[in-house]
DORONU-611360 format. One record per residue (C-alpha): z, y, x. Coordinates in steps of 0.001 Angstrom, whole numbers, padded with zeros to 6 digits, always signed. Layout:
ZYX
...
This chain:
+059714+013070+037046
+060132+014001+040797
+059733+012665+044406
+056634+010503+045187
+055309+007710+042539
+053330+004780+042657
+050796+005810+039892
+047956+003607+037945
+045094+005744+036265
+043353+003880+034130
+039555+004697+033528
+037656+006757+036042
+035898+009189+033978
+035775+013069+035141
+039670+012905+033674
+040754+010071+035542
+038906+011030+039103
+040480+014254+038615
+044051+013066+037915
+043871+010736+040491
+042712+013328+043224
+045096+016034+042188
+048228+013425+041844
+047469+011965+045394
+047284+015484+046927
+050348+016010+045324
+052131+013156+047464
+051732+010160+045184
+050468+006758+045886
+047226+006376+043502
+045252+003630+042283
+042284+004039+039838
+041224+000998+037542
+037442+001569+036036
+036227-001263+033639
+032516-000433+034746
+031043-001065+037855
+031013+002592+038850
+032913+005603+037867
+031683+008398+035796
+032701+007161+032329
+030878+009022+029306
+029421+010986+032489
+027236+008435+033819
+023913+007889+034830
+021085+005783+034240
+018045+005429+036646
+014596+003808+035655
+010810+003876+037089
+011736+007029+038870
+013879+008578+035786
+017245+009474+036657
+019150+010411+033204
+022610+011834+033004
+023890+009971+029903
+026734+012263+028716
+027676+015921+029715
+024938+018155+030019
+025911+021753+029649
+028280+023551+032794
+030359+026000+030883
+033631+027456+032213
+032768+027742+035742
+036144+028820+036774
+037943+025929+035526
+035570+024140+038265
+036328+026744+040575
+040406+026446+040243
+040009+022540+040495
+038057+022310+043584
+040545+025315+044871
+043526+022675+043842
+041989+020517+046410
+041470+022694+049213
+037756+023459+048806
+035508+025056+046816
+032927+024958+043993
+030073+026248+046767
+030846+023702+048981
+030667+020805+046619
+027848+021720+044520
+024712+023286+044293
+024537+025449+041160
+021485+027168+039636
+021910+029994+036842
+019450+029057+033932
+017365+031822+032468
+016745+031129+029583
+020092+029592+029120
+018761+028038+026233
+016001+028333+023583
+016559+027707+019777
+014065+026443+017199
+014854+027022+013242
+013609+024674+010921
+011837+027284+008776
+009343+028064+011417
+010034+031380+013314
+009114+031916+016489
+012273+030545+018727
+014869+032638+020037
+015575+032358+023858
+019075+033251+025245
+018946+034431+028328
+021167+034697+031797
+021890+038374+031109
+024336+039804+028514
+022355+043058+028046
+019072+040628+027105
+021091+039072+024701
+022297+041796+022848
+018666+042705+022909
+017882+039686+021278
+019716+040123+018589
+018661+043878+018329
+015246+042635+017704
+016477+040090+015024
+018499+042345+012921
+019096+045964+013074
+022638+046841+014447
+023054+043037+015558
+023402+044088+018989
+026427+046409+018743
+028034+043811+016387
+027348+040991+019330
+029258+043835+021720
+032540+043448+019334
+032163+039860+018970
+031991+039218+022493
+034778+041554+023178
+037017+039969+020776
+035457+036560+022435
+036526+037669+025832
+040418+038575+024873
+040574+035524+022758
+039550+033550+025770
+042141+035193+028383
+044967+034572+025525
+043701+030925+025517
+043852+030665+029213
+047488+032495+029693
+048782+030756+026545
+047067+027663+025594
+044920+025414+027910
+047127+025365+030984
+050617+024375+028762
+051598+020989+028103
+053584+022234+025007
+056919+020176+026606
+058707+023449+026292
+057708+025827+023368
+059262+029061+025735
+056110+030520+026826
+055000+030931+023185
+057996+032649+022290
+057043+035553+025209
+056786+038969+024034
+052734+039393+024804
+052202+035810+022835
+054542+037156+019808
+052492+041034+020052
+049897+038895+019213
+050969+036385+016757
+049402+038038+013575
+045611+037805+015907
+046451+034114+016457
+047374+033110+013165
+043680+034690+011823
+042342+032476+014868
+043908+029275+013613
+043351+029669+009996
+039830+030982+009651
+036895+028931+010316
+034457+029572+012743
+031584+030160+010309
+033174+032803+008018
+034456+034816+011427
+030713+035003+012562
+029475+036060+009226
+031410+039151+009458
+029549+040393+012346
+025772+039280+011652
+023767+038431+008557
+020917+036830+009761
+021318+032883+009174
+019937+031988+013450
+022042+034380+014867
+025184+032997+013406
+023958+029594+013964
+024000+030750+017466
+027208+032055+017235
+028664+028805+015392
+026826+026178+017459
+029839+025693+020230
+031765+023833+017233
+029190+021044+017731
+030173+020377+021324
+033766+020794+020142
+033319+017802+018088
+033241+019383+014719
+031542+021940+012086
+031536+025856+011909
+033208+025535+009206
+035920+023246+010058
+036559+024792+013226
+038901+027626+013941
+037490+031082+014681
+039477+030789+017723
+036489+029044+019521
+034721+032120+019577
+035988+032466+022647
+033028+029724+023820
+030477+032429+022938
+031693+034503+025920
+031042+031641+028392
+027116+031387+027418
+026280+034649+025814
+027885+036487+028439
+028932+034488+031406
+025581+032524+031227
+024847+028613+031745
+024621+026646+035011
+023348+023647+036468
+024596+021401+039290
+021245+020095+041300
+021249+016143+041075
+022660+016136+037639
+026209+015802+036385
+026307+012638+038303
+026677+014967+041147
+029766+016349+039937
+031091+012884+039702
+030377+011471+042964
+032138+014732+044462
+034908+014419+042405
+035247+010588+043372
+034438+011810+047061
+037658+014089+046942
+039840+011511+045310
+039166+008909+048260
+039800+011578+050629
+042983+012330+049090
+044131+008719+049783
+043551+007331+046079
+042320+003519+046223
+039546+003289+043451
+038895+000070+041966
+035863-000618+039750
+035204-003727+038005
+038946-003572+036749
+039428-003991+032910
+042692-003473+032032
+044229-005737+029598
+048065-003983+028956
+050410-001095+029869
+053392-003055+031536
+056681-001816+030970
+060671-002413+031554
+063316-001995+029031
+063925-002459+025575
+062774-000506+022352
+065152+002389+023231
+064812+002621+026928
+061415+001005+028110
+059222+002734+030880
+056214+001989+032614
+056388-000609+035065
+052568-001093+036228
+049303-002499+034409
+047609-006141+034249
+044050-006155+034598
+040788-008426+034705
+039454-007864+038204
+035594-008094+039058
+035781-011655+039943
+037408-012522+036782
+040931-013172+037887
+043803-011653+035913
+045803-009327+038275
+048898-007055+037905
+049666-003488+039716
+052805-002341+039735
+053361+001367+039207
+056132+003446+037662
+053916+005938+036648
+051092+004891+034651
+048147+007807+033485
+045752+006329+030908
+042811+008548+030704
+041226+006116+028684
+040381+007048+024940
+043612+007494+023301
+043283+005095+020311
+042399+002276+022785
+045219+002895+025035
+047610+002854+021941
+046429+000391+019842
+044820-002222+022605
+047199-001348+025836
+050498-001346+024244
+052610-003379+021891
+053445-002133+018486
+057173-000808+018698
+055924+001185+021935
+053159+003134+020328
+053529+006807+020065
+050639+007093+017919
+050068+003648+016041
+047070+002873+013902
+048425+004529+010713
+048285+007823+012626
+044750+007540+012977
+044047+007274+009465
+044504+010622+009216
+042628+012169+012392
+039177+012993+013035
+037507+010951+015503
+034448+013871+015755
+030769+012956+015574
+028995+009970+017135
+025470+010112+018710
+022151+008561+018750
+020903+009650+022331
+017536+009051+023158
+016446+009059+026887
+012360+009825+027265
+010095+009645+030092
+007189+011907+029285
+003659+012110+030601
+002694+015860+031692
+004346+019014+031353
+006324+020589+028329
+006467+024147+028306
+007431+024530+024771
+011116+023151+025895
+013415+024752+028100
+016509+023014+030027
+018578+023422+026875
+016599+023434+023497
+018630+023525+020187
+016865+022622+017031
+018959+024228+013560
+018332+023051+010202
+018399+025926+007689
+021144+024567+005331
+023843+023680+007841
+026322+023014+005496
+024506+020143+003947
+023803+019086+007683
+027199+018733+008815
+028341+017139+005286
+026132+014455+006058
+028074+013635+009006
+031793+014372+008389
+031696+014627+004455
+033160+011681+002348
+030014+009817+001945
+028694+009987+005667
+024952+009498+006551
+022672+010425+009124
+021328+013954+008446
+017399+014087+007990
+016067+016487+009457
+019002+016976+011714
+020329+019657+013950
+019752+018036+017503
+019845+019337+021032
+017266+018245+023552
+017756+018703+027709
+014931+018728+029792
+016602+018681+033373
+013250+018273+035066
+012322+022193+034345
+015115+022949+037040
+015669+019584+039138
+012395+018039+039940
+014515+014953+041441
+015270+013827+037722
+011359+012584+037156
+008421+011514+039051
+006084+014227+039455
+003504+015187+036737
+006320+013891+034180
+009362+015425+032132
+012849+014286+031702
+014203+014405+027997
+017670+013507+026919
+017776+014022+022720
+021320+013919+021105
+021340+013903+017350
+024755+013974+015907
+025675+011039+013447
+028873+009649+012105
+031446+008021+014331
+030488+004642+012643
+029845+001591+014854
+028050+000057+011796
+025027+002070+012850
+024747+000059+015679
+023396-000128+019617
+020104+001280+021273
+018135-000747+023271
+015337-000321+025871
+011635+000599+024472
+012732+000513+020709
+014954-002656+021342
+017968-001190+019824
+019325-001786+016406
+017286-000340+013079
+018825+002358+012420
+019300+003780+015873
+015783+003131+016392
+014548+004981+013020
+017053+007895+013766
+015175+008210+017218
+012090+008018+015641
+012707+011123+013380
+014063+012980+016015
+010692+012552+018212
+008668+013718+015235
+010906+016575+014530
+010680+017773+018355
+007269+017203+018022
+006316+019286+015061
+008936+022101+015443
+008133+023054+018682
+004478+022420+018240
+003721+019507+020481
+001884+016678+018239
+001320+014313+021141
+004531+014032+022178
+005108+010183+020924
+002124+009115+022358
+002932+010587+026151
+006126+008737+026350
+006268+006438+029068
+009573+005257+029176
+011921+005120+026071
+015973+004105+025790
+018378+004637+023224
+022036+004613+022782
+024448+004388+019599
+027802+004572+018270
+028199+000925+019206
+027343+001076+022623
+030163+004140+023017
+032717+001512+021610
+031798-001149+023949
+031316+000917+027119
+033893+003375+026949
+036328+002304+024285
+035469+005242+022243
+037164+005450+018610
+034952+004383+015996
+032245+005169+018630
+032789+008767+018832
+030649+010558+021297
+033161+013118+022178
+036527+012784+021699
+039035+014067+018546
+037569+016745+017002
+038531+020212+017651
+039866+021119+013632
+042762+023039+013131
+045105+019928+013201
+043643+018622+016473
+043681+021891+018312
+046416+023437+020961
+049935+021944+020045
+048778+020205+017029
+046541+018058+019031
+047890+014815+020721
+050430+015757+023763
+049987+013932+027242
+053192+012067+027094
+054112+009147+025464
+057189+009636+023645
+058435+005973+023716
+057342+004806+027127
+059069+007071+029911
+056573+007248+032894
+053370+007201+031004
+051300+009920+030521
+047355+010703+029004
+044496+012769+029972
+040966+013020+029034
+039233+014378+025954
+041884+012666+023204
+044500+014786+024614
+045738+018195+025523
+043626+020443+025668
+040353+018827+024556
+036832+017957+024677
+034219+018676+027337
+034539+018788+031268
+036052+021883+031411
+039131+020232+029406
+039177+017191+031274
+039770+019025+034445
+042572+020726+032928
+044078+017970+031299
+044078+016287+034940
+046566+019382+036007
+048636+019021+033020
+049338+015889+034043
+050602+017100+037591
+052416+019579+035616
+054323+017179+033537
+054994+015264+036397
+056831+018210+038272
+058858+019331+035106
+056683+022752+035323
+056547+024013+031189
+054702+027190+032154
+051601+028053+030856
+049403+029313+033696
+047290+027565+036392
+048801+026127+039200
+048768+028022+042679
+045676+027376+045076
+045444+024942+047008
+047925+022478+045609
+050908+021905+047704
+052469+018570+047428
+055779+018889+045699
+056529+014982+046537
+055857+015018+050360
+055221+019023+051131
+054935+018076+055030
+051523+016325+054120
+049912+020150+053365
+049830+022393+056234
């Protein structure tokens, strides 16, 4: 679809905001509709009693993706964000009680760390990361920035030459691949844990995702001062500066179409405004950055669904989560900005979450973020800010959270267990007594607040059947002019992937089937005279 379009974007999370910003810069007339009173979606913020919590993403990885997005918008990361590099990048506590391991910002230090745990593991990490870098470069040039509207890029000589290696990376699970390099359980867990942030487990994730280790063990972990809400604010400001009209308190109830079954095309959306009045917005392009299951099963009639309900019965929603936001009196030197707690029997832990008889693991492999380690603005003086994430099954029956223990029983019991586990494993016996603020969030909250399928916390799991060209595409097969962005579609889960998904919508509208990033800065294809 060429020329200038009237575009309606559904959803004001990072994917919706970035999509709206890029499309406006590309010369389109864009209106973004967000059902909440503020933008951010999963990347939200909650403030109470002097504490400020990011309620979603907390890891800043793949910095070159952010750099590229800002460059497309005619600016830079340095102009938009105040980034600091974390050192240590994160700390790892293990169930069986050995001293914690600190993963540093320096690759050489991490090689020394591996060697100190297992003889020969430093050299093994060198080999692992060399392959991870190669895999990352291959992914960037072959998969991440491609819409798969054409398979021509996959038939290039360079891709065909690496077809055997690519097949192994897709078919061999990550845990087995990592086990070929190191024996120590803790080191294998450090290499395998990125699968959790991709919505799956190391035994279910393709070893292609070993590329993630290049990002934290070699490239380092960063943090935007002001929290991830600062990132949302900057992207929203860029969208507004590009001409996007952002409407909050606007709950979309239907995607409107014209034509029949065989010739349907997008005509706009119907939505309920902040005043409760039903409204209509005309558009010849609609981009849904909302949850794909919600988009397909709630906003479209059955005959226009590319992904009907029966398809979702075979899909994996990824994990749910119980989130615990804690304000704690005094300092907590036992924890760093990012701290991971790993159970010894990972297989049993993940089987509880993803297996045929799901339940909440106890003990659980969990994650704690302490942003007050880096950013004093997130907690009052003399206090710490803790964000605890416990992966659980994507199941709304687990319930909702609440303030000061007021959530549903199973959510609060999970929070209690997590607090006790952190206290015991990290050696903070009085942790529970020092809590001055507590709020929990459960899977039912994700379903209600962001329309997450099954209450999932992240998006479709990155299993083989839901990765790369097997993942749902970003264009409707039934409605011309309807596109998708966000964690439910290509390329996948996480802030960097959502930024790329925004760029893929631009490529779809332009008819660009290449697998490489767009040139910087983005020059309008619809009205080139707008860009000097």
